[in-house]
N, C-alpha and C positions, 0 to 999 in steps of 0.2 A: 504494500500500499504506500503511495507516494507520502511523503512528510506532512505536504498540505493537508491532504484528505485525513490523515492520522490526526493532526491537531485539530482539525474542524470536528472529527468525531470526539475526541478527548474533551475539548470544550463544551460540547453539547452534553456528554455524559455527566461532566463535572457540575454544568449549571442545574441539571435536573436533581443531582444529588444534594448540592449545597443548598437548593432553594425548598427542598421538601423539609417539613417540619421534623425537628428532632432535638437533642439536648442542647445542641450549638444555639438553635432559634430560641429555645426556652430560656435559656441563660440571658441571651441578648434582650429579649424581652422585659425580663425580670430587672436587668441593670438599668434599662431606659426607663421603665417606669418607677422603679423605687429611687433611683439616684438621678443621673443626668447624663446627657450627651458626652461629655468628657470621659465619664467612666465606662460608658457603653463602648465607646470608639477603642479605648485601651483594652477592653475585654476582646473587641474584634480582632485587635492585633495580636491578642494572646491565642485565639483560635487560629489564626493565620499561622502563627508559630508553630502551633501543634501539627500542621499540615508538613512543616519541615520533617518532623519525626518521621512521619508515615513514608514521606518521598524518600528520604534518607535510607530507611530499612528496606525499602522496596527495591532501591538501586542496588544495594549491596547484596541483596537475596536473604536478609534475615527475616523479611515479612513471609517469604515461603516457608521458612523453618518455623515460625511461630504458627502458621496456619495449619502445617502439616503435623507438629508435635502436639499431641493431644494435652499434656500436661502444661506446657507452656501456654497454649491458647486457653486452658481453663483457668490458671493462675491469672492471666490477663482479664478474663471475664468476671472473676470474682473482685478483682481491684476496681475494675471499672464499675461493677454494681454496687461497690461500698462507696465509693466516691459520688454515683448518683443518689444513693440513699442520704448522704451526708447533706447534699445540696437539697434534696427533696425535704428533708427534716426541716431546715430552716425555713423553706417556702410555705410548709404546710402550718407552721406555727405563726404565720403572719396574722397579726391583729388588726382590727379595724381601728385606723388612727383616731385619736382623741378630737382633733380639729375637725373632724368630718361633721360632727354634730353640731358645730358652730360655724359652718361653711357659709351660711346665709349672711354675707357682711356687706359693706358698702361698695358702691361700685368702684371707687378709688382702689381699695384693696383688690377687688377682683382683678381690674385691670393690670395692677402692679404685679399680681402673681402670674397672670398670662405671659407679661413680658418676661418675667424670671424664667417661666418654662420655655419661652422661646429661645432664650440665652443658654439653655442646657443648665440652669441651676435648679436647686431643690430647696425645700423648705428646712429651716434650721433645726427643726425636731428630728430630722433624719441625719444619722451619723455616717458621712461618706467613708468607703474604703480607700485606702491608698491607691494610686495607680499600679503600684508594683503587685498589690492583691488582685486588683481587678484583670491586669494581664496574666497573672498566674491562674486565676479561676478559669479564664478562657482557654489557656494552654491546656490545662489538666483535662477538661472536659471534653477537648477535641483528641488529644494525645492518647487518652485511655478509652476512647469510643471504639469499641470492637468493631461495629459495622464500619466504620472509616478504614479500620485495620483490613477487613475483607475487601473494601471498595478499591483501595489502593494497591493491594497484592493482586486483585483481578485485573485492575487498570494496567499494571506494569508487566503482568504476566501473559495477558491474552489480547488486550487492545493494542498495545505498543509491541511490535515485532522485536523478537530477540536480536535480530541483526541491527538494529536501530543504533546509530553512534550514541557513545555515552554523552557527549556534548549535547545533543539533541534531547536525550532523556533527561538531562540537567535542565534545559530550556523548558522542557515541558513541566517540570518540577516547579521552576520559578513561576511559570504562568498561574500554575495551581495556586500557589501560595498568594501571588498578588490578586488572583482573581476572587479568591475566598476573602481577603483583607477587603477588598473593594466592595463585595456584596454586603458583608456585615456591617461595613462602615456606612454603606448607603442605608441599610436597613435601621441602623442606630440613628442616623440623620432622620429619617422619615417616622420613626417611633417617638422622636423627641420634638417633633414639630409642635407648635403651639396648639393647635385644634385637636390632633390626635393625642398628644401627652394630657390635654386638659380633661378629655373624654375618658381615657383610659386610668389616669391617676386617681380619679374619684373613686374607682372600685379596684384599685391595685391590689389590695390583700386578697380579693377573690381570686384575681388572675395569679397572683402569687401562688395561691393554694391549688388552683388548676394546674399550673407548671410543676408545682410539687407532686401531685398526682401522676402527671404525665411521667416525670422522671422516675418516680418510685414504680410505675408499670415497667418501664424499659428495664429497671434493675431487676425486677421479678422475673420479667421476660428472658433476661441474659442467664439468670439462675436456673430457670426451668429448662431452658434449651441445653443446659449441660447435663441435665437428668434424663432426657429423652434418648 
């Protein structure tokens, strides 16, 4: 297959994979609603950095070893399930904010809060994580994603021809990292837009709980798949 056709196929497959709802999307949604645009974007960079891990082991062949060795693959699944449960636990415990009961305030306060939302700020009652922690959360949730492991192993062993030059494979990997960062940064920007954020933030604790349940179900699915 010519390099151009191969690249277009990779780009198309990756787009559908990255755009489908999953733990990455759940985390970005939570970061965008609970915190602000800056935290969500650093989380997006962390997710993209996680792609580097998948690309690297796929290039050196470790990915095939992980996928073929049942013990290693099982260990990875349990580690991923544990981390998903950790994030899910914090999401499910989200409480209704105290200031929601007194949300009916003057128009000036309302307009000021909308302006703050548009600038990617958050209310003072919400403790912001450091950008380092935001980046690390994004990195771990992607790097430990078993489905991503299978996706990249399949991509580099099936879609990309074995005779493809290493330099071209590295270029494909760089594209996948950049495209992932671009997608989740775009998602972070859209979710922190004034109107979108204002609508979602009013019920952010409900969305947090929903995202927590989704991550918990993903963790359970990982564990049950090992028992089948």
